[in-house]
C-alpha positions as CSV (number, residue, x, y, z in Angstrom):
1,M,11.1,31.8,-3.0
2,F,11.8,35.5,-2.2
3,S,13.0,36.5,1.3
4,V,12.3,39.6,3.3
5,A,15.3,41.7,4.4
6,G,15.8,41.6,8.1
7,K,14.9,37.9,8.5
8,G,18.1,36.7,6.9
9,E,18.8,33.5,5.0
10,K,16.6,31.5,7.4
11,V,13.4,32.4,5.6
12,Q,15.0,31.7,2.2
13,G,16.3,28.3,3.3
14,L,13.0,27.3,4.7
15,H,11.1,28.3,1.6
16,L,8.8,30.8,3.4
17,S,7.2,33.8,1.9
18,A,8.0,37.4,2.7
19,E,4.8,37.9,4.6
20,S,5.5,35.0,7.0
21,S,5.2,35.9,10.7
22,Q,7.9,35.3,13.3
23,E,5.9,32.5,14.9
24,T,5.6,30.6,11.6
25,I,9.4,31.0,11.0
26,S,10.3,29.8,14.5
27,E,7.9,26.8,14.3
28,A,9.3,25.8,10.9
29,Q,12.9,26.1,12.3
30,R,12.0,24.1,15.4
31,L,10.5,21.2,13.3
32,S,13.5,21.3,11.0
33,D,15.9,21.0,13.9
34,E,13.9,18.1,15.4
35,I,13.9,16.3,12.1
36,C,17.6,16.7,11.8
37,Q,18.1,15.3,15.4
38,I,15.9,12.3,14.5
39,L,17.9,11.6,11.4
40,L,21.2,11.9,13.4
41,A,19.9,9.5,16.0
42,A,19.0,7.0,13.2
43,G,22.4,7.3,11.6
44,Y,22.0,9.8,8.7
45,F,25.0,12.0,9.5
46,R,24.7,14.3,6.4
47,A,21.9,16.1,8.3
48,R,24.4,17.9,10.5
49,I,26.2,19.6,7.5
50,P,25.4,23.3,8.0
51,T,26.0,24.3,4.3
52,L,23.6,21.7,3.0
53,P,20.2,23.1,1.9
54,A,17.1,22.0,3.9
55,F,15.5,20.6,0.8
56,D,18.5,18.3,0.2
57,K,18.5,17.2,3.8
58,M,14.8,16.3,3.8
59,L,14.9,14.5,0.4
60,G,18.1,12.7,1.1
61,G,16.8,11.7,4.5
62,L,13.6,10.2,3.1
63,A,15.5,8.3,0.4
64,W,18.0,7.0,3.0
65,C,15.3,5.9,5.4
66,I,13.4,4.0,2.7
67,T,16.6,2.3,1.6
68,A,17.6,1.4,5.2
69,S,14.1,-0.1,5.8
70,N,15.0,-2.9,3.4
71,V,11.6,-2.8,1.7
72,D,11.2,-3.8,-2.0
73,V,9.4,-0.7,-3.5
74,E,10.6,-1.1,-7.1
75,V,11.5,2.6,-7.6
76,D,14.7,4.4,-8.2
77,L,15.8,6.1,-4.9
78,L,19.4,7.1,-5.7
79,F,20.2,10.6,-4.3
80,D,23.1,12.6,-5.5
81,E,24.2,16.1,-4.5
82,E,25.0,17.0,-8.1
83,M,21.4,16.2,-9.3
84,A,19.5,18.9,-11.2
85,L,16.3,20.4,-9.7
86,G,14.1,18.4,-12.1
87,Q,15.8,15.2,-11.1
88,K,15.3,16.0,-7.4
89,I,11.6,16.7,-8.0
90,R,11.3,13.4,-9.9
91,L,13.1,11.7,-6.9
92,G,10.5,13.3,-4.6
93,E,7.7,11.7,-6.6
94,N,9.4,8.4,-6.4
95,V,9.7,8.8,-2.6
96,V,6.0,9.5,-2.3
97,A,5.2,6.4,-4.4
98,A,7.5,4.3,-2.2
99,L,5.8,5.6,1.0
100,R,2.4,4.6,-0.4
101,K,3.7,1.1,-1.2
102,M,5.1,0.9,2.4
103,R,1.6,1.8,3.7
104,C,2.8,4.9,5.5
105,P,-0.1,6.1,7.8
106,C,0.9,9.8,7.3
107,P,-0.1,11.1,3.8
108,L,2.5,13.1,1.9
109,Q,2.5,14.9,-1.5
110,P,5.5,15.8,-3.7
111,H,4.8,19.5,-3.5
112,Q,5.0,19.3,0.4
113,I,8.6,17.9,0.0
114,R,9.5,20.7,-2.4
115,G,7.8,23.4,-0.4
116,L,9.3,22.1,2.9
117,D,6.0,21.6,4.7
118,F,7.6,20.5,8.0
119,S,4.2,19.9,9.7
120,A,3.6,17.2,7.1
121,L,7.2,15.9,7.0
122,F,7.7,15.5,10.8
123,P,5.3,12.6,11.4
124,V,6.5,10.9,8.2
125,F,10.1,11.0,9.5
126,Q,9.1,9.7,12.9
127,W,7.4,6.7,11.3
128,M,10.3,6.1,8.9
129,V,12.9,6.2,11.6
130,K,10.9,3.7,13.7
131,Q,10.8,1.4,10.6
132,V,14.6,1.8,10.2
133,I,15.3,1.0,13.8
134,S,13.0,-2.1,13.8
135,T,14.6,-3.3,10.5
136,R,18.1,-2.8,12.0
137,D,17.1,-4.9,15.1
138,E,15.7,-7.7,13.0
139,Q,18.9,-7.7,10.8
140,A,21.0,-7.8,14.0
141,V,19.1,-10.8,15.3
142,K,19.5,-12.6,11.9
143,T,23.2,-11.8,11.7
144,R,23.8,-13.0,15.3
145,R,22.0,-16.3,14.5
146,F,23.9,-16.8,11.3
147,A,27.2,-16.1,13.2
148,E,26.3,-18.5,15.9
149,M,25.4,-21.1,13.3
150,K,28.8,-20.6,11.5
151,F,30.7,-20.7,14.7
152,G,28.9,-23.9,15.8
153,G,29.7,-25.5,12.5
154,L,33.4,-24.6,12.6
155,H,34.3,-24.5,16.3
156,K,33.0,-26.4,19.4
157,L,33.3,-25.6,23.0
158,Q,35.1,-28.0,25.4
159,E,31.8,-28.9,27.1
160,E,30.2,-29.8,23.7
161,V,33.3,-31.9,22.8
162,D,33.1,-33.8,26.1
163,D,29.4,-34.4,25.7
164,E,29.9,-35.7,22.1
165,A,32.7,-38.0,23.2
166,A,30.6,-39.4,26.1
167,R,27.6,-39.9,23.7
168,L,29.7,-41.8,21.1
169,K,31.3,-43.9,23.9
170,A,27.8,-44.9,25.2
171,L,26.2,-45.4,21.8
172,P,27.3,-49.1,21.3
173,I,26.1,-50.0,24.8
174,I,22.7,-48.4,24.1
175,H,22.4,-50.3,20.8
176,Q,23.3,-53.6,22.6
177,V,20.7,-53.0,25.3
178,K,18.0,-52.1,22.7
179,D,18.8,-55.2,20.6
180,R,18.8,-57.4,23.7
181,F,15.5,-56.2,25.1
182,K,13.8,-55.5,21.8
183,A,10.2,-56.8,21.6
184,K,9.9,-60.0,19.4
185,R,6.6,-60.9,17.8
186,Q,5.7,-64.5,18.5
187,F,2.1,-64.7,17.1
188,R,-0.1,-63.1,14.4
189,R,-3.8,-62.5,14.7
190,R,-5.9,-63.9,11.9
191,G,-8.9,-62.1,10.4
192,T,-10.2,-58.6,10.4
193,R,-12.6,-58.8,13.3
194,V,-13.1,-55.4,15.0
195,L,-12.2,-55.5,18.7
196,A,-12.8,-53.2,21.5
197,E,-9.9,-51.1,22.7
198,E,-9.2,-53.2,25.8
199,Q,-9.4,-56.4,23.8
200,H,-7.1,-55.0,21.1
201,V,-4.6,-54.1,23.8
202,A,-4.8,-57.6,25.2
203,C,-4.4,-59.2,21.8
204,V,-1.3,-57.1,21.0
205,L,0.3,-58.1,24.3
206,L,-0.4,-61.7,23.6
207,E,1.2,-61.4,20.1
208,Y,4.5,-60.3,21.7
209,G,4.4,-63.0,24.4
210,H,3.5,-60.8,27.4
211,S,1.1,-61.7,30.1
212,L,-2.0,-59.6,30.6
213,P,-2.2,-57.1,33.5
214,K,-4.4,-58.0,36.5
215,G,-7.9,-56.8,36.1
216,T,-7.8,-56.6,32.3
217,C,-9.8,-59.8,31.9
218,T,-12.8,-58.4,33.8
219,E,-12.6,-55.1,32.0
220,A,-12.2,-56.5,28.5
221,G,-15.7,-58.2,28.4
222,E,-18.7,-56.3,29.5
223,G,-21.6,-58.7,29.9
224,D,-19.5,-61.7,28.9
225,D,-17.0,-63.8,30.6
226,G,-13.7,-62.0,30.3
227,Q,-11.6,-65.1,30.8
228,S,-13.4,-66.9,27.9
229,V,-12.7,-63.9,25.6
230,V,-9.0,-64.0,26.5
231,L,-8.9,-67.8,25.9
232,G,-10.6,-67.3,22.5
233,L,-7.9,-64.7,21.6
234,E,-5.2,-67.1,22.6
235,G,-6.8,-69.9,20.5
236,D,-6.9,-67.6,17.4
237,L,-3.3,-66.7,17.9
238,A,-2.2,-70.3,18.4
239,A,-4.1,-71.5,15.3
240,L,-2.6,-68.6,13.3
241,D,0.9,-69.5,14.5
242,G,0.5,-73.2,13.6
243,D,-1.2,-73.0,10.2
244,V,-0.3,-69.9,8.2
245,D,3.4,-69.9,8.4
246,F,3.5,-69.9,4.6
247,L,2.5,-66.2,4.7
248,S,5.7,-65.1,6.5
249,G,7.9,-62.3,5.2
250,K,10.7,-64.7,4.2
251,R,8.2,-66.8,2.1
252,I,6.9,-63.8,0.3
253,G,10.4,-62.6,-0.4
254,A,11.3,-66.0,-1.8
255,L,8.1,-65.8,-4.0
256,V,9.4,-62.7,-5.7
257,G,12.5,-64.5,-7.2
258,M,10.7,-67.6,-8.5
259,Q,9.5,-68.4,-12.0
260,S,5.9,-67.9,-13.1
261,D,5.1,-71.7,-12.9
262,A,6.2,-71.8,-9.3
263,I,4.1,-68.7,-8.6
264,Q,1.0,-70.4,-10.1
265,S,1.5,-73.5,-8.1
266,L,1.9,-71.6,-4.9
267,S,-1.3,-69.6,-5.7
268,A,-3.2,-72.9,-6.1
269,E,-1.8,-74.1,-2.8
270,Y,-2.9,-70.8,-1.1
271,A,-6.4,-71.2,-2.5
272,H,-6.6,-74.8,-1.2
273,H,-5.5,-73.8,2.3
274,A,-8.0,-70.9,2.2
275,S,-10.9,-73.3,1.3
276,L,-9.9,-75.7,4.0
277,Y,-9.9,-73.0,6.7
278,S,-13.2,-71.5,5.6
279,A,-15.1,-74.8,5.3
280,G,-15.5,-76.1,8.8
281,D,-14.7,-73.1,10.9
282,P,-17.7,-72.1,13.1
283,E,-15.9,-69.0,14.2
284,A,-15.6,-67.8,10.6
285,A,-19.4,-68.4,10.1
286,A,-20.0,-66.3,13.3
287,R,-17.8,-63.6,12.0
288,R,-19.6,-63.6,8.6
289,G,-23.0,-63.3,10.5
290,K,-21.6,-60.3,12.4
291,D,-20.3,-58.8,9.2
292,Q,-23.8,-59.1,7.6
293,A,-25.4,-57.5,10.7
294,H,-22.8,-54.8,10.5
295,K,-23.6,-54.2,6.8
296,R,-27.3,-53.9,7.6
297,V,-26.6,-51.4,10.4
298,V,-24.4,-49.5,7.9
299,A,-27.1,-49.5,5.3
300,S,-29.7,-48.2,7.8
301,I,-27.3,-45.5,8.9
302,S,-26.7,-44.6,5.2
303,R,-30.5,-44.2,4.6
304,Q,-30.8,-42.0,7.7
305,T,-27.9,-40.0,6.5
306,Q,-29.5,-39.5,3.1
307,V,-32.8,-38.3,4.7
308,A,-30.9,-35.9,6.9
309,Q,-28.9,-34.7,3.9
310,H,-32.2,-34.0,2.0
311,K,-33.4,-32.0,5.0
312,V,-30.1,-30.1,5.2
313,D,-30.3,-29.3,1.4
314,A,-33.8,-28.0,1.8
315,R,-32.8,-25.8,4.7
316,R,-29.7,-24.7,2.8
317,N,-31.8,-23.6,-0.1
318,A,-34.1,-21.7,2.3
319,L,-31.0,-20.1,3.8
320,E,-29.7,-19.1,0.4
321,G,-33.0,-17.5,-0.4
322,Q,-32.8,-15.5,2.9
323,V,-29.2,-14.6,2.2
324,S,-30.1,-13.3,-1.3
325,I,-32.9,-11.2,0.2
326,V,-30.4,-9.9,2.8
327,E,-27.9,-9.1,0.1
328,E,-30.5,-7.2,-2.0
329,S,-31.4,-5.2,1.1
330,Q,-27.7,-4.6,1.7
331,A,-27.3,-3.4,-1.9
332,V,-30.3,-1.0,-1.5
333,L,-28.9,0.3,1.8
334,T,-25.4,0.8,0.2
335,Q,-26.9,2.7,-2.7
336,Q,-28.9,4.9,-0.3
337,R,-25.7,5.5,1.7
338,A,-23.8,6.4,-1.4
339,S,-26.5,8.9,-2.4
340,L,-26.4,10.4,1.0
341,E,-22.6,10.6,0.9
342,R,-22.7,12.2,-2.5
343,V,-25.1,14.8,-1.4
344,T,-23.1,15.5,1.7
345,T,-19.9,15.8,-0.4
346,E,-21.6,18.3,-2.7
347,L,-22.7,20.3,0.2
348,Q,-19.2,20.3,1.7
349,K,-17.8,21.4,-1.7
350,L,-20.3,24.2,-1.9
351,K,-19.4,25.4,1.6
352,A,-15.7,25.1,0.8
353,V,-16.0,27.6,-2.2
354,E,-18.1,30.0,-0.1
355,T,-16.4,33.5,0.1
356,P,-17.8,36.8,1.2
357,E,-18.1,37.8,-2.5
358,N,-20.4,34.9,-3.4
359,Q,-22.1,34.4,-0.1
360,K,-25.3,36.2,-1.2
361,D,-25.5,34.1,-4.4
362,I,-25.0,30.9,-2.3
363,E,-27.8,31.9,0.1
364,L,-30.0,32.6,-2.9
365,L,-29.1,29.2,-4.3
366,E,-29.9,27.5,-1.0
367,S,-33.2,29.2,-0.8
368,L,-34.1,28.2,-4.3
369,V,-33.1,24.6,-3.7
370,S,-35.2,24.5,-0.5
371,L,-38.1,26.0,-2.5
372,N,-37.6,23.4,-5.2
373,H,-37.7,20.7,-2.5
374,R,-40.9,22.0,-1.0
375,L,-42.6,22.3,-4.4
376,E,-41.6,18.7,-5.1
377,Q,-43.1,17.6,-1.9
378,Q,-46.3,19.5,-2.5
379,E,-46.5,18.1,-6.0
380,E,-46.1,14.5,-4.7
381,A,-48.7,15.1,-2.0
382,F,-51.1,16.7,-4.5
383,R,-50.6,13.8,-7.0
384,A,-51.3,11.3,-4.2
385,H,-54.4,13.2,-3.2
386,C,-55.6,13.4,-6.8
387,K,-55.0,9.7,-7.3
388,E,-57.0,8.9,-4.2
389,Q,-59.9,11.1,-5.3
390,R,-59.8,9.6,-8.8
391,K,-59.8,6.1,-7.4
392,E,-62.8,7.0,-5.2
393,L,-64.7,8.6,-8.0
394,M,-64.0,5.7,-10.3
395,S,-65.3,3.2,-7.8
396,R,-68.4,5.3,-7.2
397,S,-69.0,5.6,-10.9
398,H,-68.6,1.9,-11.3
399,N,-71.1,1.4,-8.5
400,F,-73.6,3.8,-10.1
401,D,-73.3,1.9,-13.4
402,E,-73.9,-1.4,-11.7
403,E,-77.0,0.0,-9.9
404,G,-78.4,1.2,-13.2
405,G,-79.1,4.7,-11.9
406,G,-77.7,8.2,-12.6
407,L,-76.4,10.9,-10.3
408,A,-78.4,13.3,-8.3
409,P,-78.3,17.0,-9.4
410,E,-76.3,17.9,-6.3
411,E,-73.8,15.1,-6.8
412,L,-73.5,16.0,-10.5
413,E,-72.8,19.6,-9.7
414,R,-70.3,18.7,-7.1
415,L,-68.6,16.4,-9.6
416,L,-68.4,19.2,-12.2
417,K,-66.8,21.4,-9.5
418,V,-64.2,18.8,-8.7
419,E,-63.4,18.4,-12.4
420,A,-63.0,22.1,-12.8
421,L,-60.8,22.3,-9.7
422,Y,-58.7,19.4,-11.0
423,S,-58.2,21.2,-14.4
424,T,-57.3,24.4,-12.6
425,E,-54.8,22.6,-10.3
426,C,-53.3,20.9,-13.4
427,D,-52.7,24.2,-15.1
428,R,-51.2,25.6,-11.8
429,M,-48.9,22.6,-11.5
430,K,-47.8,23.1,-15.1
431,K,-47.0,26.8,-14.4
432,L,-45.1,25.8,-11.2
433,T,-43.1,23.2,-13.2
434,E,-42.1,25.8,-15.8
435,L,-41.1,28.1,-13.0
436,Q,-39.1,25.4,-11.4
437,A,-37.3,24.7,-14.7
438,R,-36.4,28.4,-15.0
439,K,-35.2,28.6,-11.4
440,T,-33.1,25.4,-11.9
441,Q,-31.6,26.9,-15.1
442,Q,-30.7,30.0,-13.2
443,C,-29.2,27.9,-10.4
444,H,-27.0,26.1,-12.9
445,V,-25.9,29.4,-14.5
446,L,-24.9,30.8,-11.0
447,K,-23.1,27.5,-10.2
448,R,-21.0,27.8,-13.4
449,K,-20.2,31.4,-12.7
450,I,-19.1,30.4,-9.1
451,D,-16.9,27.6,-10.5
452,D,-15.3,30.0,-13.0
453,V,-14.0,32.3,-10.2
454,A,-10.8,30.9,-8.7
455,S,-10.5,30.9,-4.9
456,R,-7.7,32.4,-2.9
457,A,-6.2,29.0,-2.2
458,E,-6.2,28.1,-5.9
459,L,-4.5,31.4,-6.8
460,V,-1.8,30.8,-4.1
461,Q,-1.3,27.2,-5.5
462,Y,-1.1,28.5,-9.0
463,E,1.5,31.1,-7.9
464,R,3.6,28.5,-6.1
465,R,3.5,26.2,-9.2
466,F,4.6,29.1,-11.5
467,V,7.4,29.9,-9.1
468,E,8.6,26.3,-9.0
469,L,8.3,26.1,-12.8
470,Y,10.4,29.3,-13.1
471,E,13.0,27.9,-10.8
472,Q,13.2,24.6,-12.7
473,I,13.5,26.4,-16.0
474,A,16.2,28.7,-14.7
475,S,18.1,25.8,-13.2
476,N,17.9,23.9,-16.5
477,L,19.1,27.0,-18.4
478,E,22.0,27.5,-16.1
479,E,23.0,23.8,-16.4
480,T,22.8,24.0,-20.2
481,R,25.0,27.1,-20.2
482,R,27.5,25.3,-18.1
483,Y,27.5,22.4,-20.5
484,Y,28.1,24.7,-23.5
485,T,30.9,26.6,-21.7
486,K,32.5,23.3,-20.7
487,Y,32.2,22.0,-24.3
488,N,33.8,25.2,-25.8
489,T,36.6,25.1,-23.3
490,L,37.4,21.5,-24.0
491,T,37.2,22.1,-27.7
492,D,39.7,25.0,-27.5
493,T,42.0,22.9,-25.2
494,H,41.9,20.0,-27.7
495,K,42.7,22.4,-30.6
496,F,45.7,24.0,-28.8
497,L,47.0,20.6,-27.6
498,T,46.7,19.3,-31.2
499,K,48.7,22.2,-32.5
500,E,51.3,21.8,-29.8
501,I,51.7,18.1,-30.6
502,S,52.0,18.8,-34.3
503,I,54.7,21.5,-33.7
504,L,56.7,19.2,-31.4
505,N,56.5,16.4,-33.9
506,S,57.7,18.7,-36.7
507,I,60.6,19.9,-34.6
508,S,61.6,16.4,-33.6
509,S,61.5,15.2,-37.2
510,K,63.4,18.1,-38.7
511,Y,66.1,18.5,-36.0
512,S,68.1,15.4,-37.1
513,A,68.1,16.6,-40.7
514,V,69.3,20.2,-40.0
515,S,71.8,19.4,-37.3
516,A,74.7,18.8,-39.8
517,S,74.5,22.2,-41.5
518,E,74.9,25.6,-39.8
519,T,72.8,27.4,-42.5
520,Q,69.9,25.0,-42.0
521,K,70.3,25.3,-38.2
522,A,69.9,29.1,-38.5
523,A,66.9,28.7,-40.8
524,F,65.4,26.2,-38.4
525,L,66.0,28.5,-35.4
526,A,64.3,31.4,-37.3
527,Q,61.4,29.1,-38.0
528,I,61.1,28.1,-34.4
529,D,61.2,31.8,-33.4
530,T,58.4,32.5,-35.8
531,I,56.3,29.6,-34.2
532,Q,57.1,31.0,-30.8
533,A,55.9,34.4,-31.7
534,G,52.7,32.9,-33.1
535,V,52.2,31.0,-29.9
536,K,52.8,34.1,-27.8
537,E,50.3,36.0,-30.0
538,N,47.7,33.3,-29.4
539,V,48.4,33.4,-25.6
540,T,48.0,37.2,-25.6
541,R,44.7,36.9,-27.6
542,V,43.3,34.3,-25.1
543,E,44.4,36.4,-22.1
544,S,42.8,39.5,-23.6
545,K,39.6,37.4,-24.1
546,E,39.8,36.2,-20.6
547,G,40.2,39.7,-19.3
548,D,37.1,40.8,-21.3
549,E,35.0,38.0,-19.9
550,T,36.3,38.8,-16.4
551,S,35.3,42.4,-16.8
552,K,31.9,41.4,-18.1
553,R,31.4,39.1,-15.1
554,D,32.4,41.9,-12.7
555,L,30.0,44.2,-14.4
556,L,27.2,41.7,-14.2
557,S,28.0,41.1,-10.6
558,D,27.8,44.8,-9.8
559,K,24.5,45.0,-11.6
560,L,23.2,42.0,-9.6
561,N,24.3,43.6,-6.4
562,K,22.5,46.8,-7.3
563,V,19.4,44.9,-8.2
564,L,19.5,43.0,-4.9
565,D,20.0,46.3,-3.1
566,K,17.0,47.7,-4.9
567,Q,15.0,44.6,-4.0
568,R,15.9,44.9,-0.3
569,L,15.0,48.5,-0.4
570,Y,11.7,47.6,-2.1
571,F,10.8,45.0,0.5
572,K,11.8,47.4,3.2
573,A,9.7,50.1,1.7
574,V,6.7,47.7,1.4
575,Q,7.1,46.7,5.0
576,T,7.4,50.3,6.1
577,F,4.3,51.2,4.0
578,Q,2.3,48.4,5.6
579,Q,3.3,49.6,9.0
580,E,2.3,53.2,8.1
581,C,-1.0,51.9,6.7
582,K,-1.7,50.1,10.0
583,R,-0.7,53.2,11.9
584,N,-2.9,55.4,9.7
585,E,-5.9,53.1,10.3
586,T,-5.2,53.2,14.1
587,L,-5.0,57.0,14.0
588,R,-8.3,57.2,12.0
589,A,-10.0,55.0,14.5
590,T,-8.7,57.1,17.3
591,V,-9.9,60.3,15.6
592,Q,-13.3,58.9,15.0
593,Q,-13.6,58.0,18.6
594,L,-12.4,61.4,19.8
595,A,-14.5,63.4,17.3
596,P,-17.6,65.1,18.9
597,T,-21.0,63.7,18.0
598,P,-22.9,66.3,15.8
599,P,-26.0,67.6,17.5
600,T,-29.3,66.2,16.2
601,P,-31.5,68.8,14.5
């Protein structure tokens, strides 16, 4: 951007225009200093380099913060000082995309980074530095835990060594005590009869050979004799212990290694034992009766569950119907809200493009729209009134036809008047509709004309974009010229080095052949002198070319300085002209105030 003479390089470095006020410049400088201090506190020390441009500081700081946040954003954020302007702009777009993926609460656009909009950059830097600090703290905690884990795996403290030795020393004694006092099962309960919780506890204690606690006998049987229940449990356990020893774990393990014939014989033996135990056992019969009663209770509960499930399904269907109605209502409400928001947005857009030049046109447009709305309301009301009258007349006509009589002369005359009035109102409505169509067409024409005129904000944005495009093209052109100059220089260097190598190789190859003869030595020396003269001539030619280029550069530098002086004088003259214009307006206002009022005739 251009800078105003008198404000120094500060305005140019902050990308401010020549008409910027001193307050705007000071505020931008303050925000820039605060951002640099924040970056320095976070650890980005390139921000304190005074010769680094503000754009490079901001762009490099954003890229560094995103990288230090350790967030996977899948974009290229490599920043280099030697990058071209186009590459920096592309990097700024990548930074904005990364901020969106990180869900940054402060919106930022690429042109705000390029234009150094510090009011938009400052909250973004605050949020990013907080993210960097929090990420650094989490990484420090993880690193400390990893270091402690590694240290604990490789080294041990003296207290830990002593505790480990004491634990290993006491471990055999602990195992001996556990083995000695380990619970041993002495009985097994037969059958799958469901017991109450207290009876189950008592049965388990009896299986392991422990006596029942006092008071358990009375609590175990509610309504029955608790002692008899306990005796029955002991009888079951005793019978189980004496008769079904063939089902022990050792016997089953032995069965696995037998042949198929032995397995079949043992199966027959098991069936025989089972038939013997189930034949004359009254307790088994009682258990079967209880099982049947339990099955009946379960079937009854299942039927009740099915009835309740049917009721639940019916209520669920009714609920789904109500939910569908509510969803339809919600959809209608959402559509109405969207229409209201669309109308509100259009009104805001219309107010946004309002300027003193098109204010009258917009007022006319608003009046026409309101008139259109009133006419639509009148039309709807008139249509409703006409429909009501038509319905009433049709009913009356139907009643007259049913009664078999005609109309009275007064009623017929009134009916004819109503019909004439209806036709007149229809013609009037048609004319009003045509008028509304013409006004609507005029409104659309005016709207298109308003849209064709660019606002001041759009013109300023176009200007900024053209300036940025010009800077980018100039930077690319300068870079291309540097590449061409470097290529030409390297080509000339390669050519001269190739000639030098060829000359040295020729001298080296011919020297051994001419060293024996004085005549050949003299001819060889003359040839070397000729080559030396050619080399000096080439050096002189290159030096003269260098002097020409240097003189051209100096001449262009002088022209550039003169143009810059003219530019400074131009800006100074413009500033002086503006001040004189303001002074002239002030003097005119003072003269008009001091001028005597002409007498009224």
